[in-house]
Structure formats: C-alpha cells, structure tokens
Backbone atoms as SQL, in Angstrom:
CREATE TABLE atoms (id INTEGER PRIMARY KEY, chain TEXT, resi INTEGER, resn TEXT, atom TEXT, x REAL, y REAL, z REAL);
INSERT INTO atoms VALUES
  (1, 'A', 1, 'UNK', 'N', 171.898, 119.530, 158.299),
  (2, 'A', 1, 'UNK', 'CA', 172.542, 120.056, 159.516),
  (3, 'A', 1, 'UNK', 'C', 172.583, 118.638, 160.398),
  (4, 'A', 2, 'UNK', 'N', 173.948, 118.427, 160.852),
  (5, 'A', 2, 'UNK', 'CA', 174.238, 117.263, 161.549),
  (6, 'A', 2, 'UNK', 'C', 174.257, 117.463, 163.021),
  (7, 'A', 3, 'UNK', 'N', 173.481, 116.612, 163.907),
  (8, 'A', 3, 'UNK', 'CA', 173.622, 116.717, 165.260),
  (9, 'A', 3, 'UNK', 'C', 174.899, 116.655, 165.811),
  (10, 'A', 4, 'UNK', 'N', 175.303, 117.550, 166.610),
  (11, 'A', 4, 'UNK', 'CA', 176.484, 117.377, 167.432),
  (12, 'A', 4, 'UNK', 'C', 176.226, 116.488, 168.686),
  (13, 'A', 5, 'UNK', 'N', 177.102, 115.353, 168.696),
  (14, 'A', 5, 'UNK', 'CA', 177.068, 114.465, 169.887),
  (15, 'A', 5, 'UNK', 'C', 178.490, 114.478, 170.522),
  (16, 'A', 6, 'UNK', 'N', 179.211, 115.469, 170.234),
  (17, 'A', 6, 'UNK', 'CA', 180.643, 115.661, 170.820),
  (18, 'A', 6, 'UNK', 'C', 180.698, 115.234, 172.288),
  (19, 'A', 7, 'UNK', 'N', 181.378, 114.432, 172.699),
  (20, 'A', 7, 'UNK', 'CA', 181.432, 113.956, 173.985),
  (21, 'A', 7, 'UNK', 'C', 180.536, 113.365, 174.668),
  (22, 'A', 8, 'UNK', 'N', 179.520, 112.959, 174.022),
  (23, 'A', 8, 'UNK', 'CA', 178.398, 112.196, 174.610),
  (24, 'A', 8, 'UNK', 'C', 178.305, 110.835, 174.255),
  (25, 'A', 9, 'UNK', 'N', 177.779, 110.049, 175.162),
  (26, 'A', 9, 'UNK', 'CA', 177.668, 108.773, 175.086),
  (27, 'A', 9, 'UNK', 'C', 176.043, 108.255, 174.855),
  (28, 'A', 10, 'UNK', 'N', 175.825, 107.522, 173.682),
  (29, 'A', 10, 'UNK', 'CA', 174.507, 107.152, 173.505),
  (30, 'A', 10, 'UNK', 'C', 174.192, 105.746, 173.375),
  (31, 'A', 11, 'UNK', 'N', 173.170, 105.276, 174.239),
  (32, 'A', 11, 'UNK', 'CA', 172.805, 103.775, 174.320),
  (33, 'A', 11, 'UNK', 'C', 171.577, 103.657, 173.163),
  (34, 'A', 12, 'UNK', 'N', 171.989, 102.765, 172.256),
  (35, 'A', 12, 'UNK', 'CA', 170.923, 102.698, 171.154),
  (36, 'A', 12, 'UNK', 'C', 170.457, 101.071, 171.085),
  (37, 'A', 13, 'UNK', 'N', 169.287, 100.772, 171.878),
  (38, 'A', 13, 'UNK', 'CA', 168.690, 99.455, 171.975),
  (39, 'A', 13, 'UNK', 'C', 168.201, 99.026, 170.556),
  (40, 'A', 14, 'UNK', 'N', 168.607, 97.970, 170.204),
  (41, 'A', 14, 'UNK', 'CA', 168.196, 97.564, 168.853),
  (42, 'A', 14, 'UNK', 'C', 169.212, 98.387, 167.730),
  (43, 'A', 15, 'UNK', 'N', 170.502, 98.596, 168.058),
  (44, 'A', 15, 'UNK', 'CA', 171.191, 99.522, 167.519),
  (45, 'A', 15, 'UNK', 'C', 172.186, 98.597, 166.202),
  (46, 'A', 16, 'UNK', 'N', 171.875, 97.343, 166.276),
  (47, 'A', 16, 'UNK', 'CA', 172.707, 96.571, 165.111),
  (48, 'A', 16, 'UNK', 'C', 172.201, 96.391, 163.706),
  (49, 'A', 17, 'UNK', 'N', 170.915, 96.943, 163.569),
  (50, 'A', 17, 'UNK', 'CA', 170.405, 97.141, 162.202),
  (51, 'A', 17, 'UNK', 'C', 169.469, 98.103, 162.061),
  (52, 'A', 18, 'UNK', 'N', 169.066, 98.311, 160.771),
  (53, 'A', 18, 'UNK', 'CA', 167.960, 99.155, 160.604),
  (54, 'A', 18, 'UNK', 'C', 168.005, 100.639, 161.187),
  (55, 'A', 19, 'UNK', 'N', 166.802, 101.003, 161.754),
  (56, 'A', 19, 'UNK', 'CA', 166.912, 102.580, 162.288),
  (57, 'A', 19, 'UNK', 'C', 168.010, 102.686, 163.339),
  (58, 'A', 20, 'UNK', 'N', 168.047, 101.775, 164.256),
  (59, 'A', 20, 'UNK', 'CA', 168.915, 101.934, 165.298),
  (60, 'A', 20, 'UNK', 'C', 170.508, 101.949, 164.746),
  (61, 'A', 21, 'UNK', 'N', 170.878, 100.998, 163.763),
  (62, 'A', 21, 'UNK', 'CA', 172.180, 101.373, 163.255),
  (63, 'A', 21, 'UNK', 'C', 172.364, 102.506, 162.812),
  (64, 'A', 22, 'UNK', 'N', 171.299, 103.200, 161.875),
  (65, 'A', 22, 'UNK', 'CA', 171.548, 104.311, 161.307),
  (66, 'A', 22, 'UNK', 'C', 171.526, 105.598, 162.444),
  (67, 'A', 23, 'UNK', 'N', 170.952, 105.525, 163.410),
  (68, 'A', 23, 'UNK', 'CA', 171.094, 106.345, 164.451),
  (69, 'A', 23, 'UNK', 'C', 172.457, 106.247, 165.009),
  (70, 'A', 24, 'UNK', 'N', 172.905, 105.026, 165.416),
  (71, 'A', 24, 'UNK', 'CA', 174.414, 104.985, 166.119),
  (72, 'A', 24, 'UNK', 'C', 175.278, 105.544, 164.901),
  (73, 'A', 25, 'UNK', 'N', 175.208, 105.449, 163.610),
  (74, 'A', 25, 'UNK', 'CA', 176.014, 105.952, 162.637),
  (75, 'A', 25, 'UNK', 'C', 175.845, 107.661, 162.814),
  (76, 'A', 26, 'UNK', 'N', 174.887, 108.098, 162.983),
  (77, 'A', 26, 'UNK', 'CA', 174.650, 109.568, 163.261),
  (78, 'A', 26, 'UNK', 'C', 175.338, 110.073, 164.414),
  (79, 'A', 27, 'UNK', 'N', 175.264, 109.226, 165.567),
  (80, 'A', 27, 'UNK', 'CA', 175.973, 109.494, 166.821),
  (81, 'A', 27, 'UNK', 'C', 177.555, 109.553, 166.720),
  (82, 'A', 28, 'UNK', 'N', 178.102, 108.543, 165.962),
  (83, 'A', 28, 'UNK', 'CA', 179.522, 108.479, 165.624),
  (84, 'A', 28, 'UNK', 'C', 179.885, 109.484, 164.846),
  (85, 'A', 29, 'UNK', 'N', 179.140, 109.806, 163.907),
  (86, 'A', 29, 'UNK', 'CA', 179.527, 110.728, 162.879),
  (87, 'A', 29, 'UNK', 'C', 179.533, 112.333, 163.603),
  (88, 'A', 30, 'UNK', 'N', 178.573, 112.365, 164.515),
  (89, 'A', 30, 'UNK', 'CA', 178.593, 113.685, 165.198),
  (90, 'A', 30, 'UNK', 'C', 179.542, 113.841, 166.310),
  (91, 'A', 31, 'UNK', 'N', 180.508, 112.770, 166.504),
  (92, 'A', 31, 'UNK', 'CA', 181.508, 112.931, 167.462),
  (93, 'A', 31, 'UNK', 'C', 181.362, 112.356, 168.653),
  (94, 'A', 32, 'UNK', 'N', 180.212, 111.601, 168.875),
  (95, 'A', 32, 'UNK', 'CA', 179.823, 110.823, 170.166),
  (96, 'A', 32, 'UNK', 'C', 180.234, 109.354, 170.148),
  (97, 'A', 33, 'UNK', 'N', 179.988, 108.728, 171.234),
  (98, 'A', 33, 'UNK', 'CA', 180.199, 107.272, 171.274),
  (99, 'A', 33, 'UNK', 'C', 178.841, 106.540, 171.216),
  (100, 'A', 34, 'UNK', 'N', 178.649, 105.431, 170.618),
  (101, 'A', 34, 'UNK', 'CA', 177.483, 104.668, 170.492),
  (102, 'A', 34, 'UNK', 'C', 177.637, 103.400, 171.314),
  (103, 'A', 35, 'UNK', 'N', 176.726, 103.024, 172.124),
  (104, 'A', 35, 'UNK', 'CA', 176.560, 101.783, 172.781),
  (105, 'A', 35, 'UNK', 'C', 175.330, 101.002, 172.283),
  (106, 'A', 36, 'UNK', 'N', 175.573, 99.979, 171.307),
  (107, 'A', 36, 'UNK', 'CA', 174.581, 99.341, 170.742),
  (108, 'A', 36, 'UNK', 'C', 174.184, 98.085, 171.362),
  (109, 'A', 37, 'UNK', 'N', 172.852, 97.812, 171.484),
  (110, 'A', 37, 'UNK', 'CA', 172.480, 96.471, 171.854),
  (111, 'A', 37, 'UNK', 'C', 171.823, 95.677, 170.755),
  (112, 'A', 38, 'UNK', 'N', 171.810, 94.570, 170.711),
  (113, 'A', 38, 'UNK', 'CA', 171.302, 93.595, 169.831),
  (114, 'A', 38, 'UNK', 'C', 171.151, 92.122, 170.169),
  (115, 'A', 39, 'UNK', 'N', 170.177, 91.427, 169.647),
  (116, 'A', 39, 'UNK', 'CA', 170.085, 89.961, 170.056),
  (117, 'A', 39, 'UNK', 'C', 171.046, 89.129, 169.222),
  (118, 'A', 40, 'UNK', 'N', 171.559, 89.460, 168.183),
  (119, 'A', 40, 'UNK', 'CA', 172.330, 88.576, 167.376),
  (120, 'A', 40, 'UNK', 'C', 173.958, 88.907, 167.287),
  (121, 'A', 41, 'UNK', 'N', 174.839, 88.202, 168.066),
  (122, 'A', 41, 'UNK', 'CA', 176.189, 88.412, 168.313),
  (123, 'A', 41, 'UNK', 'C', 176.802, 88.919, 166.993),
  (124, 'A', 42, 'UNK', 'N', 176.604, 88.096, 165.913),
  (125, 'A', 42, 'UNK', 'CA', 177.254, 88.435, 164.807),
  (126, 'A', 42, 'UNK', 'C', 177.070, 89.829, 164.358),
  (127, 'A', 43, 'UNK', 'N', 175.764, 90.205, 164.272),
  (128, 'A', 43, 'UNK', 'CA', 175.213, 91.390, 163.947),
  (129, 'A', 43, 'UNK', 'C', 175.906, 92.715, 164.611),
  (130, 'A', 44, 'UNK', 'N', 175.818, 92.337, 166.044),
  (131, 'A', 44, 'UNK', 'CA', 176.301, 93.267, 166.923),
  (132, 'A', 44, 'UNK', 'C', 177.893, 93.462, 166.697),
  (133, 'A', 45, 'UNK', 'N', 178.553, 92.639, 166.443),
  (134, 'A', 45, 'UNK', 'CA', 179.927, 92.629, 166.130),
  (135, 'A', 45, 'UNK', 'C', 180.306, 93.283, 165.038),
  (136, 'A', 46, 'UNK', 'N', 179.581, 93.125, 163.737),
  (137, 'A', 46, 'UNK', 'CA', 179.814, 93.650, 162.642),
  (138, 'A', 46, 'UNK', 'C', 179.359, 95.189, 162.697),
  (139, 'A', 47, 'UNK', 'N', 178.270, 95.543, 163.363),
  (140, 'A', 47, 'UNK', 'CA', 177.899, 96.941, 163.461),
  (141, 'A', 47, 'UNK', 'C', 178.896, 97.549, 164.353),
  (142, 'A', 48, 'UNK', 'N', 179.419, 97.027, 165.313),
  (143, 'A', 48, 'UNK', 'CA', 180.448, 97.671, 166.199),
  (144, 'A', 48, 'UNK', 'C', 181.797, 98.072, 165.344),
  (145, 'A', 49, 'UNK', 'N', 182.139, 97.064, 164.581),
  (146, 'A', 49, 'UNK', 'CA', 183.237, 97.163, 163.673),
  (147, 'A', 49, 'UNK', 'C', 183.115, 98.175, 162.554),
  (148, 'A', 50, 'UNK', 'N', 181.974, 98.412, 162.217),
  (149, 'A', 50, 'UNK', 'CA', 181.618, 99.338, 161.011),
  (150, 'A', 50, 'UNK', 'C', 181.685, 100.712, 161.636),
  (151, 'A', 51, 'UNK', 'N', 180.952, 100.890, 162.867),
  (152, 'A', 51, 'UNK', 'CA', 180.888, 101.955, 163.422),
  (153, 'A', 51, 'UNK', 'C', 182.152, 102.533, 164.044),
  (154, 'A', 52, 'UNK', 'N', 183.239, 101.728, 164.473),
  (155, 'A', 52, 'UNK', 'CA', 184.439, 102.121, 165.092),
  (156, 'A', 52, 'UNK', 'C', 185.371, 102.565, 164.093),
  (157, 'A', 53, 'UNK', 'N', 185.008, 102.403, 162.674),
  (158, 'A', 53, 'UNK', 'CA', 185.918, 103.007, 161.767),
  (159, 'A', 53, 'UNK', 'C', 185.955, 104.512, 161.635),
  (160, 'A', 54, 'UNK', 'N', 184.641, 104.850, 162.187),
  (161, 'A', 54, 'UNK', 'CA', 184.534, 106.491, 162.236),
  (162, 'A', 54, 'UNK', 'C', 184.456, 106.906, 163.578),
  (163, 'A', 55, 'UNK', 'N', 184.650, 106.309, 164.539),
  (164, 'A', 55, 'UNK', 'CA', 184.598, 106.676, 166.015),
  (165, 'A', 55, 'UNK', 'C', 184.656, 105.591, 166.973),
  (166, 'A', 56, 'UNK', 'N', 183.895, 106.012, 168.165),
  (167, 'A', 56, 'UNK', 'CA', 184.046, 104.908, 169.226),
  (168, 'A', 56, 'UNK', 'C', 182.648, 104.355, 169.239),
  (169, 'A', 57, 'UNK', 'N', 182.690, 102.894, 169.496),
  (170, 'A', 57, 'UNK', 'CA', 181.287, 102.010, 169.429),
  (171, 'A', 57, 'UNK', 'C', 181.645, 100.886, 170.605),
  (172, 'A', 58, 'UNK', 'N', 180.562, 100.493, 171.248),
  (173, 'A', 58, 'UNK', 'CA', 180.638, 99.257, 172.045),
  (174, 'A', 58, 'UNK', 'C', 179.142, 98.532, 171.801),
  (175, 'A', 59, 'UNK', 'N', 179.235, 97.214, 172.004),
  (176, 'A', 59, 'UNK', 'CA', 178.161, 96.409, 171.587),
  (177, 'A', 59, 'UNK', 'C', 177.895, 95.520, 173.038),
  (178, 'A', 60, 'UNK', 'N', 176.711, 95.133, 173.037),
  (179, 'A', 60, 'UNK', 'CA', 175.990, 94.400, 174.112),
  (180, 'A', 60, 'UNK', 'C', 175.052, 93.401, 173.480),
  (181, 'A', 61, 'UNK', 'N', 175.390, 92.163, 173.493),
  (182, 'A', 61, 'UNK', 'CA', 174.329, 91.113, 172.764),
  (183, 'A', 61, 'UNK', 'C', 173.376, 90.553, 174.056),
  (184, 'A', 62, 'UNK', 'N', 172.219, 90.770, 173.732),
  (185, 'A', 62, 'UNK', 'CA', 171.142, 90.447, 174.717),
  (186, 'A', 62, 'UNK', 'C', 169.976, 90.260, 173.973),
  (187, 'A', 63, 'UNK', 'N', 169.038, 89.303, 174.281),
  (188, 'A', 63, 'UNK', 'CA', 167.551, 89.292, 173.885),
  (189, 'A', 63, 'UNK', 'C', 166.880, 90.001, 174.765),
  (190, 'A', 64, 'UNK', 'N', 166.593, 91.126, 174.707),
  (191, 'A', 64, 'UNK', 'CA', 165.931, 92.021, 175.910),
  (192, 'A', 64, 'UNK', 'C', 164.334, 91.579, 175.887),
  (193, 'A', 65, 'UNK', 'N', 163.820, 90.815, 174.969),
  (194, 'A', 65, 'UNK', 'CA', 162.419, 90.240, 175.137),
  (195, 'A', 65, 'UNK', 'C', 162.370, 89.220, 176.319),
  (196, 'A', 66, 'UNK', 'N', 163.651, 88.677, 176.549),
  (197, 'A', 66, 'UNK', 'CA', 163.970, 87.671, 177.660),
  (198, 'A', 66, 'UNK', 'C', 164.051, 88.364, 179.015),
  (199, 'A', 67, 'UNK', 'N', 163.212, 88.477, 179.898),
  (200, 'A', 67, 'UNK', 'CA', 163.193, 89.380, 181.007),
  (201, 'A', 67, 'UNK', 'C', 164.405, 88.840, 181.974),
  (202, 'A', 68, 'UNK', 'N', 164.823, 87.469, 181.941),
  (203, 'A', 68, 'UNK', 'CA', 165.876, 87.165, 182.728),
  (204, 'A', 68, 'UNK', 'C', 167.392, 87.750, 182.304),
  (205, 'A', 69, 'UNK', 'N', 167.436, 88.170, 181.030),
  (206, 'A', 69, 'UNK', 'CA', 168.716, 88.878, 180.514),
  (207, 'A', 69, 'UNK', 'C', 168.727, 90.441, 180.726),
  (208, 'A', 70, 'UNK', 'N', 167.505, 90.966, 181.170),
  (209, 'A', 70, 'UNK', 'CA', 167.721, 92.379, 181.411),
  (210, 'A', 70, 'UNK', 'C', 168.509, 92.846, 182.555),
  (211, 'A', 71, 'UNK', 'N', 168.340, 92.089, 183.769),
  (212, 'A', 71, 'UNK', 'CA', 169.214, 92.530, 184.832),
  (213, 'A', 71, 'UNK', 'C', 170.665, 92.621, 184.563),
  (214, 'A', 72, 'UNK', 'N', 171.251, 91.725, 183.811),
  (215, 'A', 72, 'UNK', 'CA', 172.598, 91.637, 183.246),
  (216, 'A', 72, 'UNK', 'C', 172.949, 92.830, 182.505),
  (217, 'A', 73, 'UNK', 'N', 172.038, 93.206, 181.684),
  (218, 'A', 73, 'UNK', 'CA', 172.433, 94.234, 180.552),
  (219, 'A', 73, 'UNK', 'C', 172.539, 95.571, 181.495),
  (220, 'A', 74, 'UNK', 'N', 171.529, 95.728, 182.322),
  (221, 'A', 74, 'UNK', 'CA', 171.444, 96.982, 183.299),
  (222, 'A', 74, 'UNK', 'C', 172.703, 97.030, 184.087),
  (223, 'A', 75, 'UNK', 'N', 173.138, 95.784, 184.689),
  (224, 'A', 75, 'UNK', 'CA', 174.336, 95.755, 185.480),
  (225, 'A', 75, 'UNK', 'C', 175.499, 96.222, 184.544),
  (226, 'A', 76, 'UNK', 'N', 175.622, 95.678, 183.409),
  (227, 'A', 76, 'UNK', 'CA', 176.778, 96.028, 182.347),
  (228, 'A', 76, 'UNK', 'C', 176.744, 97.538, 182.134),
  (229, 'A', 77, 'UNK', 'N', 175.608, 98.127, 181.719),
  (230, 'A', 77, 'UNK', 'CA', 175.514, 99.448, 181.371),
  (231, 'A', 77, 'UNK', 'C', 175.850, 100.413, 182.601),
  (232, 'A', 78, 'UNK', 'N', 175.589, 99.979, 183.713),
  (233, 'A', 78, 'UNK', 'CA', 176.006, 100.703, 185.001),
  (234, 'A', 78, 'UNK', 'C', 177.333, 100.617, 185.275),
  (235, 'A', 79, 'UNK', 'N', 178.044, 99.537, 185.042),
  (236, 'A', 79, 'UNK', 'CA', 179.437, 99.446, 185.295),
  (237, 'A', 79, 'UNK', 'C', 180.256, 100.103, 184.319),
  (238, 'A', 80, 'UNK', 'N', 179.820, 99.826, 182.951),
  (239, 'A', 80, 'UNK', 'CA', 180.898, 100.245, 181.803),
  (240, 'A', 80, 'UNK', 'C', 180.372, 101.455, 181.108),
  (241, 'A', 81, 'UNK', 'N', 179.183, 101.815, 181.304),
  (242, 'A', 81, 'UNK', 'CA', 178.508, 102.914, 180.598),
  (243, 'A', 81, 'UNK', 'C', 177.860, 103.821, 181.141),
  (244, 'A', 82, 'UNK', 'N', 178.058, 104.202, 182.579),
  (245, 'A', 82, 'UNK', 'CA', 177.243, 104.943, 183.290),
  (246, 'A', 82, 'UNK', 'C', 177.210, 106.413, 182.987),
  (247, 'A', 83, 'UNK', 'N', 178.205, 106.714, 181.923),
  (248, 'A', 83, 'UNK', 'CA', 178.318, 108.137, 181.558),
  (249, 'A', 83, 'UNK', 'C', 177.397, 108.467, 180.353),
  (250, 'A', 84, 'UNK', 'N', 176.576, 107.368, 179.934),
  (251, 'A', 84, 'UNK', 'CA', 175.751, 107.650, 178.843),
  (252, 'A', 84, 'UNK', 'C', 174.708, 108.533, 179.196),
  (253, 'A', 85, 'UNK', 'N', 174.249, 109.552, 178.322),
  (254, 'A', 85, 'UNK', 'CA', 173.420, 110.698, 178.531),
  (255, 'A', 85, 'UNK', 'C', 172.096, 110.549, 177.804),
  (256, 'A', 86, 'UNK', 'N', 172.110, 109.478, 176.825),
  (257, 'A', 86, 'UNK', 'CA', 170.977, 109.468, 176.115),
  (258, 'A', 86, 'UNK', 'C', 170.698, 108.052, 175.809),
  (259, 'A', 87, 'UNK', 'N', 169.370, 107.750, 175.598),
  (260, 'A', 87, 'UNK', 'CA', 168.823, 106.432, 175.371),
  (261, 'A', 87, 'UNK', 'C', 167.929, 106.536, 174.125),
  (262, 'A', 88, 'UNK', 'N', 168.158, 105.744, 173.059),
  (263, 'A', 88, 'UNK', 'CA', 167.169, 105.466, 171.864),
  (264, 'A', 88, 'UNK', 'C', 166.944, 104.093, 171.808),
  (265, 'A', 89, 'UNK', 'N', 165.460, 103.894, 171.851),
  (266, 'A', 89, 'UNK', 'CA', 164.784, 102.607, 171.561),
  (267, 'A', 89, 'UNK', 'C', 164.465, 102.359, 170.229),
  (268, 'A', 90, 'UNK', 'N', 165.335, 101.644, 169.452),
  (269, 'A', 90, 'UNK', 'CA', 164.963, 101.389, 167.929),
  (270, 'A', 90, 'UNK', 'C', 164.633, 100.002, 167.990),
  (271, 'A', 91, 'UNK', 'N', 164.342, 99.055, 169.098),
  (272, 'A', 91, 'UNK', 'CA', 164.408, 97.691, 168.953),
  (273, 'A', 91, 'UNK', 'C', 162.685, 97.369, 168.519),
  (274, 'A', 92, 'UNK', 'N', 162.831, 96.438, 167.811),
  (275, 'A', 92, 'UNK', 'CA', 161.372, 95.840, 167.452),
  (276, 'A', 92, 'UNK', 'C', 161.460, 94.803, 166.665),
  (277, 'A', 93, 'UNK', 'N', 160.336, 94.211, 166.011),
  (278, 'A', 93, 'UNK', 'CA', 160.318, 93.321, 165.105),
  (279, 'A', 93, 'UNK', 'C', 159.309, 93.282, 164.243),
  (280, 'A', 94, 'UNK', 'N', 159.211, 92.543, 163.191),
  (281, 'A', 94, 'UNK', 'CA', 158.140, 92.651, 162.209),
  (282, 'A', 94, 'UNK', 'C', 157.794, 91.215, 161.689),
  (283, 'A', 95, 'UNK', 'N', 156.582, 90.894, 161.757),
  (284, 'A', 95, 'UNK', 'CA', 156.123, 89.641, 161.189),
  (285, 'A', 95, 'UNK', 'C', 155.246, 89.846, 159.987),
  (286, 'A', 96, 'UNK', 'N', 155.840, 89.746, 158.725),
  (287, 'A', 96, 'UNK', 'CA', 155.079, 90.045, 157.720),
  (288, 'A', 96, 'UNK', 'C', 153.759, 89.203, 157.452),
  (289, 'A', 97, 'UNK', 'N', 152.583, 89.830, 157.050),
  (290, 'A', 97, 'UNK', 'CA', 151.409, 89.056, 156.888),
  (291, 'A', 97, 'UNK', 'C', 150.423, 89.940, 156.108),
  (292, 'A', 98, 'UNK', 'N', 149.442, 89.529, 155.279),
  (293, 'A', 98, 'UNK', 'CA', 148.446, 90.294, 154.739),
  (294, 'A', 98, 'UNK', 'C', 147.900, 91.284, 155.847),
  (295, 'A', 99, 'UNK', 'N', 147.566, 92.602, 155.215),
  (296, 'A', 99, 'UNK', 'CA', 146.892, 93.474, 156.088),
  (297, 'A', 99, 'UNK', 'C', 145.648, 93.113, 156.750),
  (298, 'A', 100, 'UNK', 'N', 145.002, 92.253, 155.906),
  (299, 'A', 100, 'UNK', 'CA', 143.586, 91.981, 156.575),
  (300, 'A', 100, 'UNK', 'C', 143.788, 90.797, 157.678),
  (301, 'A', 101, 'UNK', 'N', 144.992, 90.250, 157.924),
  (302, 'A', 101, 'UNK', 'CA', 145.208, 89.531, 159.129),
  (303, 'A', 101, 'UNK', 'C', 145.696, 90.044, 160.366),
  (304, 'A', 102, 'UNK', 'N', 145.788, 91.407, 160.259),
  (305, 'A', 102, 'UNK', 'CA', 146.077, 92.232, 161.640),
  (306, 'A', 102, 'UNK', 'C', 144.802, 92.560, 162.190),
  (307, 'A', 103, 'UNK', 'N', 144.660, 92.084, 163.365),
  (308, 'A', 103, 'UNK', 'CA', 143.644, 92.471, 164.222),
  (309, 'A', 103, 'UNK', 'C', 143.898, 92.161, 165.720),
  (310, 'A', 104, 'UNK', 'N', 143.189, 92.817, 166.603),
  (311, 'A', 104, 'UNK', 'CA', 143.463, 92.501, 167.981),
  (312, 'A', 104, 'UNK', 'C', 143.428, 91.043, 168.450),
  (313, 'A', 105, 'UNK', 'N', 142.372, 90.307, 167.999),
  (314, 'A', 105, 'UNK', 'CA', 142.160, 89.141, 168.089),
  (315, 'A', 105, 'UNK', 'C', 143.211, 88.124, 167.673),
  (316, 'A', 106, 'UNK', 'N', 143.844, 88.355, 166.790),
  (317, 'A', 106, 'UNK', 'CA', 144.859, 87.543, 166.062),
  (318, 'A', 106, 'UNK', 'C', 146.316, 87.975, 166.074),
  (319, 'A', 107, 'UNK', 'N', 146.477, 89.036, 167.027),
  (320, 'A', 107, 'UNK', 'CA', 147.845, 89.381, 167.085),
  (321, 'A', 107, 'UNK', 'C', 148.789, 88.289, 167.549),
  (322, 'A', 108, 'UNK', 'N', 150.120, 88.545, 167.151),
  (323, 'A', 108, 'UNK', 'CA', 151.105, 87.409, 167.425),
  (324, 'A', 108, 'UNK', 'C', 151.505, 87.563, 168.972),
  (325, 'A', 109, 'UNK', 'N', 151.423, 86.367, 169.665),
  (326, 'A', 109, 'UNK', 'CA', 152.155, 86.566, 170.967),
  (327, 'A', 109, 'UNK', 'C', 153.359, 87.016, 171.154),
  (328, 'A', 110, 'UNK', 'N', 153.761, 87.841, 172.247),
  (329, 'A', 110, 'UNK', 'CA', 155.192, 88.055, 172.380),
  (330, 'A', 110, 'UNK', 'C', 155.861, 87.205, 173.469),
  (331, 'A', 111, 'UNK', 'N', 157.297, 87.056, 173.272),
  (332, 'A', 111, 'UNK', 'CA', 157.869, 86.296, 174.042),
  (333, 'A', 111, 'UNK', 'C', 157.963, 87.250, 175.416),
  (334, 'A', 112, 'UNK', 'N', 157.659, 86.540, 176.601),
  (335, 'A', 112, 'UNK', 'CA', 157.740, 87.236, 177.891),
  (336, 'A', 112, 'UNK', 'C', 158.752, 86.733, 178.735);
C-alpha cells in the first residue's frame, strides 16, 4: 500500500541521495510535493530533476552542519515553503572503518 501525500508538501533533509531520496520519491509518487535539502548542488539538481518527472519537487543546497547556513535555509523554507506539513530528517554521513575502531574515545569529530 502506498502512502497518500495528495496535496501535501514534505521537507526531506538529506533528500538528494539514499533513504532521503527514496522518501522523496514516495512523497511524489503519493501525489505530494517534495522539498529536498542536500549539500552537493549537482546531486540536489539531479534529484529534483528526477523527482520532477513524476511530480513536483524543489531543492535547497546547504551544508547544515555549518551553523552559519542554517538561518538562511530556515528563511527560505519560511518564505517559499511555509505550507509544508511534514519534515523528514534523512541526513547523515558514514565514515567507514573497522568495527573494532568504533568507540567513544575515538569517535570522529563533527563539524560544528
């Protein structure tokens, strides 16, 4: 059974690839509009183009781990997508390493 998103706008953070992009495809397939964010302009553009073949999609390029970029994204969402009713956070990153290398003392530092 496919979820109905008819008439709804969904913001998908991390929507230019992986699970976020899959979620955005489900939104569009269900009749909704997807607003995706991603840090790579080319990936965001390609995702919006692919999504737009089956429905409505918008893209916002930003590196949300850079706190200085967050206010501008919030402003853009408020100005252009205030009618969004759902938010999906599918953003993340993966640093591949051996299982034995993962512990609290050696976790990678995040960009703040």
